[in-house]
Backbone bond lengths (Angstrom), bond angles and torsions (degrees), N, CA, C in turn:
res aa  C-N    CA-C-N  psi(-1)  N-CA   C-N-CA  omega(-1)  CA-C   N-CA-C  phi
1 M - - - 1.447 - - 1.520 109.08 -
2 S 1.285 117.06 122.64 1.454 122.44 -177.10 1.528 110.82 -91.84
3 T 1.318 115.81 140.56 1.470 120.33 177.97 1.518 111.80 -101.55
4 E 1.309 118.41 0.88 1.459 121.66 -179.61 1.523 110.12 -81.94
5 A 1.306 115.39 145.75 1.460 121.11 178.66 1.518 109.55 -73.96
6 S 1.294 116.11 140.74 1.455 119.91 178.96 1.522 110.04 -83.53
7 D 1.314 116.18 156.81 1.459 121.72 178.96 1.522 112.17 -84.00
8 S 1.335 118.16 -5.46 1.464 119.83 -176.91 1.521 111.72 -67.38
9 A 1.332 118.37 -31.45 1.465 120.37 179.02 1.517 111.21 -68.88
10 I 1.308 116.96 -33.09 1.456 121.02 -179.53 1.523 110.65 -74.10
11 Q 1.320 118.15 -32.70 1.453 122.25 -176.09 1.525 112.87 -75.73
12 D 1.337 118.48 -18.00 1.461 121.11 -178.38 1.518 109.92 -72.29
13 N 1.329 117.81 112.96 1.459 122.36 -176.94 1.522 112.70 -101.04
14 G 1.317 119.01 3.93 1.448 121.45 -175.35 1.511 114.00 -63.30
15 E 1.325 118.33 -46.14 1.452 121.47 -175.11 1.525 111.90 -120.41
16 N 1.304 118.30 19.96 1.464 120.71 -176.70 1.519 112.71 -59.09
17 T 1.308 118.25 -43.94 1.451 121.01 -177.46 1.521 111.22 -64.55
18 F 1.326 116.91 -42.62 1.460 120.49 179.56 1.524 111.14 -66.56
19 V 1.321 117.03 -42.22 1.471 121.49 179.45 1.521 110.35 -64.59
20 I 1.320 117.41 -44.32 1.464 121.04 178.68 1.531 110.12 -63.27
21 F 1.333 117.69 -39.47 1.462 121.08 177.48 1.523 111.27 -61.30
22 I 1.317 117.28 -46.31 1.466 121.34 -179.15 1.529 110.55 -64.61
23 I 1.317 117.80 -44.10 1.466 121.40 178.48 1.522 110.40 -60.72
24 S 1.315 117.33 -45.56 1.459 121.43 -179.16 1.517 111.98 -66.34
25 L 1.322 117.20 -40.48 1.458 121.16 178.69 1.529 110.97 -64.29
26 C 1.313 116.78 -43.87 1.470 120.13 179.29 1.524 111.21 -65.06
27 A 1.317 117.59 -41.14 1.462 120.21 177.92 1.525 110.86 -62.50
28 A 1.317 117.14 -41.38 1.469 121.05 -179.78 1.525 111.09 -65.84
29 I 1.322 117.65 -41.34 1.461 120.99 -179.83 1.521 110.54 -65.17
30 V 1.321 117.06 -44.83 1.460 120.58 -178.22 1.523 111.30 -65.73
31 M 1.329 117.24 -47.58 1.471 120.21 -178.36 1.521 111.78 -64.76
32 A 1.308 117.18 -54.32 1.460 120.68 -176.04 1.524 111.62 -68.39
33 G 1.306 116.75 -39.74 1.455 119.51 178.87 1.516 112.49 -63.92
34 G 1.302 116.68 -43.32 1.460 120.54 178.75 1.510 112.91 -63.15
35 F 1.330 116.09 -49.15 1.462 119.50 178.55 1.525 111.70 -64.61
36 G 1.319 116.70 -39.20 1.464 120.20 -179.96 1.513 112.56 -62.10
37 I 1.316 116.96 -42.98 1.459 120.84 179.37 1.520 110.96 -64.85
38 V 1.323 116.57 -43.74 1.468 120.24 -179.19 1.528 110.81 -64.51
39 F 1.326 118.06 -45.99 1.465 120.46 -179.25 1.525 112.20 -66.91
40 E 1.321 116.62 -37.87 1.470 119.23 178.65 1.532 110.85 -66.58
41 A 1.318 116.59 -39.34 1.473 119.88 176.33 1.527 110.52 -63.31
42 F 1.340 116.54 -39.28 1.470 120.56 177.24 1.529 111.02 -64.00
43 I 1.312 117.56 -41.10 1.468 121.71 179.73 1.529 110.43 -63.25
44 I 1.320 116.22 -47.86 1.463 119.65 -178.47 1.526 111.06 -67.09
45 A 1.325 117.45 -40.70 1.465 120.04 178.79 1.523 111.46 -64.65
46 T 1.324 117.48 -40.44 1.468 121.25 178.52 1.523 110.65 -65.57
47 A 1.315 116.84 -42.45 1.463 120.42 179.47 1.522 111.10 -63.58
48 N 1.314 117.07 -40.26 1.462 119.85 179.26 1.525 111.89 -72.99
49 L 1.319 117.70 -38.28 1.455 121.10 -177.91 1.519 112.44 -65.54
50 F 1.329 115.99 -43.55 1.462 120.94 -177.43 1.520 113.35 -100.54
51 D 1.329 117.84 6.30 1.460 123.74 178.85 1.536 111.29 52.82
52 L 1.334 115.59 56.35 1.462 121.59 -175.04 1.522 113.87 -89.19
53 G 1.303 118.98 -13.36 1.459 120.84 174.91 1.514 114.11 92.40
54 S 1.321 113.68 173.47 1.464 120.02 -175.09 1.530 113.02 -75.80
55 N 1.335 117.64 -27.60 1.470 119.12 178.51 1.521 111.09 -62.83
56 F 1.320 116.63 -40.54 1.466 121.69 176.92 1.526 110.36 -59.53
57 V 1.320 115.95 -45.25 1.467 120.92 -179.41 1.521 110.39 -64.24
58 W 1.331 118.30 -44.12 1.467 121.15 -178.77 1.523 112.39 -65.02
59 V 1.326 116.29 -43.02 1.474 119.41 -178.39 1.520 110.77 -66.79
60 L 1.328 116.91 -48.37 1.462 118.57 -179.16 1.525 112.53 -71.63
61 S 1.314 117.47 -28.71 1.468 119.33 174.98 1.525 110.70 -67.36
62 G 1.329 116.55 -37.22 1.470 119.92 174.75 1.518 111.66 -63.61
63 A 1.325 116.65 -42.47 1.467 120.00 176.74 1.530 110.44 -64.89
64 N 1.323 115.99 -36.69 1.462 120.46 178.06 1.525 110.76 -64.13
65 V 1.318 117.46 -41.47 1.467 121.04 178.54 1.524 110.64 -62.26
66 L 1.332 117.07 -43.44 1.470 119.99 178.33 1.528 111.49 -63.11
67 M 1.329 116.44 -42.04 1.465 120.31 178.76 1.532 110.62 -64.14
68 I 1.319 116.74 -40.98 1.459 120.96 -178.79 1.529 110.94 -68.77
69 L 1.319 117.93 -37.99 1.469 120.31 176.09 1.521 111.06 -62.05
70 W 1.348 116.24 -44.63 1.467 119.27 178.08 1.529 110.20 -63.20
71 L 1.331 117.42 -44.00 1.468 121.33 -179.27 1.522 111.55 -63.86
72 T 1.322 117.22 -37.29 1.463 120.76 178.09 1.520 111.30 -63.71
73 V 1.320 116.54 -48.38 1.467 120.34 -178.54 1.527 110.03 -67.42
74 W 1.338 118.08 -40.95 1.460 120.93 179.98 1.524 110.81 -64.92
75 T 1.322 117.35 -43.66 1.464 120.39 -179.84 1.514 110.88 -64.51
76 F 1.328 117.13 -40.30 1.460 120.37 177.19 1.530 110.37 -61.94
77 A 1.334 116.93 -47.78 1.462 120.78 -178.59 1.527 111.25 -64.14
78 R 1.328 117.12 -41.84 1.464 120.56 -179.09 1.525 110.80 -67.00
79 S 1.326 116.62 -43.05 1.457 120.18 179.01 1.524 111.19 -64.14
80 W 1.323 116.25 -41.67 1.468 120.94 177.45 1.530 110.03 -59.80
81 H 1.327 116.47 -45.35 1.468 122.42 179.85 1.525 110.92 -61.76
82 V 1.328 116.89 -47.88 1.468 120.98 -177.34 1.522 110.87 -66.76
83 E 1.308 117.74 -42.64 1.467 120.41 179.78 1.527 111.43 -63.36
84 R 1.324 117.34 -40.17 1.472 119.55 177.06 1.519 111.14 -63.82
85 R 1.349 117.05 -42.08 1.467 120.35 178.99 1.528 111.23 -63.83
86 L 1.316 117.12 -42.60 1.457 120.02 -179.77 1.523 111.59 -66.93
87 R 1.320 117.76 -38.64 1.468 120.76 178.05 1.522 111.98 -68.13
88 S 1.345 116.48 -25.66 1.459 120.90 177.52 1.517 112.26 -84.52
89 G 1.330 117.02 -4.90 1.457 120.26 -179.96 1.516 113.77 87.76
90 L 1.325 117.64 10.09 1.456 121.68 179.02 1.521 110.30 -91.98
91 E 1.335 115.31 163.70 1.458 119.81 177.33 1.524 109.86 -85.88
92 V 1.324 115.46 161.56 1.458 121.58 178.62 1.516 109.01 -74.80
93 D 1.332 116.70 132.51 1.456 121.14 179.60 1.525 110.69 -94.08
94 E 1.315 115.27 177.90 1.465 120.62 178.91 1.526 109.94 -69.26
95 P 1.333 117.71 139.71 1.465 119.21 179.71 1.520 112.56 -68.60
96 S 1.301 114.83 149.04 1.455 122.68 177.37 1.533 107.98 -114.98
97 A 1.331 117.22 142.64 1.465 119.93 178.48 1.522 111.88 -73.84
98 S 1.319 117.63 -12.84 1.448 122.40 -177.63 1.532 110.62 -82.96
99 I 1.302 115.53 130.23 1.464 119.88 176.54 1.529 110.11 -68.73
100 L 1.320 116.78 -45.24 1.465 121.02 -179.54 1.514 111.92 -67.52
101 G 1.341 117.47 -30.72 1.464 120.75 178.19 1.524 111.06 -63.04
102 N 1.316 117.20 -35.20 1.456 120.93 178.24 1.523 111.81 -75.05
103 L 1.315 117.45 -30.34 1.470 119.77 -178.70 1.520 112.35 -82.93
104 R 1.302 118.70 -26.49 1.471 120.38 -176.99 1.502 112.75 -75.44
105 S 1.306 117.95 -43.37 1.474 119.61 -173.11 1.500 112.99 -84.98
């Protein structure tokens, strides 16, 4: 009984795009959602601790939403890029901060 993975799963091109999309979407949701919850909790705790008011919460929550949107799109693009490279048999390259840089190559 062999414990090595077979190459037949990698060669199947029928649903590769859909599978890569689902993997990338799930990675983006987990990463951005996790960071968003932690940062929002930090914002609310800081506002309550130092009695900074609702304007502080609204402004930083807006900045948090923008950061989370960027992180979601970047994580999706990076995951899509890495999954395509791995399915092609290539190694993972260094990450780029550019969203378009990950989608082009």
